[in-house]
N, C-alpha and C positions, 0 to 999 in steps of 0.2 A: 503493500500499500504506499502511495505518495505520502511525503510530509504534510500534515493538515495544521501545523501548529501555527502557521503564519496567520491563520483565521482568527487567532486570538489579538491580533494586532489591533491599536486603536484606530486604524483606518477605517474598520467595519463595524456594521451594526448587527444586531441579532437578526434581522431580515436578510442580510448578507449571508450569515452564517447558515441560516434555514434553507437558503436557496441552494448554496452550495452543496449541502447533504442531498437536497432532493435531487437536483442535477446529476450528482454522482450515482445516485441509485439508477436513475433513468438511462444514464449512459452505459452502465453495465449491462442492462436489459436489451438497449438496442443497437450498441455500437461495438466493433465496426461492422460496417457494410461493405459486400463486394464493390470493387472499383472497376470491373471488368469493361461495363458502359457507364462512361463518366458522366455523361448528360442524364442517363436514366437513375443513376446513384445521386444526383444533385436534385432531381426533381423528387426523389423519395425522400431524402434527407429534408427537404423544406417542408414536405407535406407532413413528414414525422415530428420536426420539431413545432411545426404550427400546431399539430394536434397535442403535442406535449405541453403547449403552452408558453414555450420558450421563445417564441416569436413576438410575444406580446412586448418584450423588453427591447425591441428593435424600432418601434415606432413611437409617436407620441412624445412624452416626457421622458428623456433619455438620462438614465442614471448610470455614469461610466463606471463607477465599481462593480455594478452588475453586470454590465457589457464585458469588462475584463474577467470577472469570474466565470462567466459563461464561456468565453473564449478559451481562457487556461484550460478549463475542465474538458471542453470537447477537443482541443487540440491534443490534449495527453491521450485522448482514447480514439480519436480518428481525425486526421488532418484534413478530410474532405468535408466533414461535418462542421469543423471549424470555418472552413471556406463558406459553406451554404449559410451558417447563421450571419457570418460577417457580412456578406453580399447584401442579405436583407436590411441590415441596419446601414451600410455604407449606401447602398442603392437608393434608400428613401430618407437618408439623414437630412438632405436639403428639404424634403417635403415636410419632415418633423421639424426642422429649425425655422425654415423659411416660408413654407408654404401657405397659402391662403385656406379659410376653413373648407372651401369647396374641393382643393386639391387634397386635402388630408382627408376628408371625407370619402373622396373617391377611391384613393388607394391605400391608405393605412389599414383599413379594415382587411384588406385582401392579403396585403404582405404579412400582416401579422398572424394571420389565419394560416398561412401556406399557401393559399388558393391562388396567388401571383408571386411570380419572381422579379425581382428587382436588379438593376446594374447602375452603374455610376461611369459615364462615358465623358472621361476629361483628356487622356492622354491621347496625343497625335503622332504621326510618324515623325515629326521635326520638333516636337516641343513634349518631353516627358517631364522633369523635375521643373523645367521653364515654363510654367503655365502661362505667363505673360505672352509668352511666343506663339501661342494658338493662333492658327490660321484659318480654321473653318468659320465660316459666315453664317449669321442669320440677317436676313435683310428684312426691314420693316415696310410693308406694303400697306400700311394705315389699318387694314383691318387683319392683317395675319403677318407672321413671320416665314420665311423661307429658307430653309438650312441648305447649305452645300458644303462639302468636304469629307474629311476621313477621320475616324478615330481607330486607334489600334490597342492591343493588350488590353481589351475590355473583358472584366469577368464577366461570365454570363452571357456574353455577346453571343446573340443567336438563341438564346435559351430564355431570355427574360421577356416578361409582359410588359414591364415599364422602365424606361431610362430616364436617369437625370443626365442631360447633355448641356455641355458649354459650348458657346460660340460667340464669334467677335459680332458684336452690333455696332460697334465704332463710335460711342460716345467720347471716347479719347484714346490717346496712345496706350499701348502695352495693357497692362492689368486693369486699366479704366475702362477699357472698351469690350469687355467680356459679360455676357449675360447667361443664366441659366433658365432651362426649360424642362418641363416634365412631357416627355413623350411616350406614348403606348406603342407598342410593337404592332408591325403590320400595315404601316403608312405606306402609300405609293412612294417610291423614289428611295425608300429605305432597304438596304441589302447587306448581308453578312458576304463579305468577298474572301474571307480566309480563316479557317479555324487554325489556331495556333498550337502547338504540340510542345510540352515542356517535360523537364525532367520528372517532375511531380505532376501527373496529368491533372488539369481543372479545364473547365469549360472558358476558353480564351479566344477572342475573335477580333479581325479587322472589319470594320464597318464603315459602309460608303453611304453619303447622303446625297441624293441628286434631286434638287427642287423638291425637298420635302416641306410640306405646308402646315404649319401649326397655328391654332387659333391665338389670339393674343392672351386669353386666358391661360395658356400654357407657361407664360412667363413665371419664373421664381424669383420673389423678390423685386428689385427695381430695375429698370434697363440699366446696363452699365455696372451693376452689382455682382456680377457673376464671381469675380475674383473674391469678394468677401463671403460669398455662400460657399464656394469651394474651401477656402481657409477655416471658416467655421465649422464645417462638417470635419475636416481633417483634424482640426483640433480637437474634437471628440474622440475620433476613431482611430488616430495614430497611438495613443495609449493602448488601444485593444491589440494592436498589432504587436506591440511588446509582451502583452498578455500571452497571446498565442504562442510566441517563440518561448516564453516562460513554461507554457505547457509541453510542449516539444523538449526542452532540456529537462523538466521533472521528469518526464518519461524515460528520458535517456539515463539519467542517474539512477532511476529505479531498475532499469534494464541492467546498467553496468554493476549495480550492488547485487542484483540475483546473481549475475554471472560470475564475478569475483568471490562470492562467499560459497559457491558450490562447484567451481571449477579447481580441481586439484593439479599442482604442480611440484613434482618431488615429494610427493607424499603429504602435501599440505595446502591448505586453500590460496588462491591466487591474493586473498585479501591481507595474507601474513606477509607480504613483499611491501616493504616500505616505498619502493617506486609506484606500487598501486595504491598505496595508501595516499601518497602525494596526488595522484589523479583524481582521487575520490575526494580529498580535500579541496582540490581547486575546483571541482565541479560542484560541490555542496556551496562553496564561498560563492562562485558566480551566479548559482540559483537564488540564494538569499538576496544578495545584492541587486539582481534583476528583480526580484519582488518587490523590494523596498523602493526603487525607482519607479516602477510601474503602478504601483497602488499610492504612492505619494502623488503622480500625476492625477491619477483619477480622484483620489480624494480631495485635491485642491480644485479641480473642476466641478466637483458635486457640491463643493463649499461656498461656491459662488464666485470663484474667480472668473472674470470675464474672459481672459485668454490664460492658456497654460502652455504656449507655444515653446518656450523654452524646457520646462519639465517634460512635457511630452516628447520633445525632440531628445532629450537625455535619456528618456526611459525607451524608445524604440532604439537608438543607436546602440546602447549597453546590451539591452535584453537580447537583440537579433545578433549582434556581433558574438556575445558570449555564448548564447545558445549554440551556435554554429561550433565554437570551441568545446563545449560540455559534449555535444554530440559527436564531434570528432574524436575526442577521448574515449567515449563508449564504443565507438568503432574499433579503435585501437584495443581496447581491452577484452573485445570479442574474437580478436584474431581474424583468421579467415572466414568465419562466420559473419564477422561485421559487414562484409561486402558482399554477402550471399544474397542474392535477389530472393524477396520474401522473408527476411528477418527484419524485426521492428526497427533496429538501429541504422539497418540500410534504408529504409523508408523514410527514418527521420533525418537522415543525411541529406536526401533528395528534397523533403519537405521544407527544410529551414532555409534552404538558400535564396529563394525568391524573395523571404521576408527582409532582407537586407538591400532590396531594390525598391518592392513597391511601397507607395503612399510615402515617397522621400527616401531616396538612397542613404547609405550610411554617411558618405561623404559630404551629402547635402545637409544632413543633419549636423555635421560638425560646423558648416557654415551658418546654421541656424543659431546654433549653441553660442558661436563666438560672437555673433552680431548681436545678440541678446545680452550676453554678458558684457560686451562693450558699451552696449547702449546704456545698460543699467549703471555701468561706472561712471560715464560722462554725466548722467543726469546728477550724480551726488558730488562730482569733482569740483 
């Protein structure tokens, strides 16, 4: 069993502890699922998560500690279950935070019930971390917007029923000229041009928009406010990426502990070797440090901080980078079995890598942390 002592930390309330226990029991009964057909698996997971009541937490009022606890637990049991849950939150996060009552009424009941799948369409072929460099356009024709351009690396692309789409409306240069829209699937001119295969299979796609018409009521927030919408959503969900990495790391540590306490070398358990103990110590240290940074960021946001840009960036950077190291050590301690297809640590090794890239790559997080730290210093200098 994984370490549960962190639930006694003052970051959490009794409702969080109760939720963690209930989800653990649910996950043991329902996860993992077969990944042979990724699309079918994701559809099934969204439906199961909705039926279990877990997707209620992805829409409406967003409690970041709850989101983090759910992602950590799901990731520890099944990376694809974490993906399915996370995208329901990220895909409709803009609707929860910035949507009109009509937009929220139309989509949130469906995504929270698991009857509709959501997606967040931000990245473009020439603008990944540099959101302000987006070139996709949404032209205002008075009674409607017309979208033209491409998005890529879109999770749930081709699978989603509703997309949050960001496009340039031209109110100003760079970040000042972006707007956000709610777009249902199936509109004329919208197509999936490529499905993208990755080392840990997830439903990812490149999308093309050719004269796709949206009513003016599809706008999220104000015209030209898309960058603020995107950053507001990421400010909530970036900490949850750290939580998913933490879940992967906890599972890797558990697998390593089981291995070194049962595997014999020279008539004694691997755990008796000082070098092995050194690895275990480093892994335990990284897991606890990642948990502290993750739940500090989540607690700060839930406690009313308007922005937790620095805290969330620290949590994501440290948790994802160190989870990679924890998992690598677990692979090493498993020897040849560690790289054997079908082994849990081999699966974790493939799952963790993308987390150091999406929702702001590690090097981008370093820039964010540095700028925030310098700005805070200059304000007090």
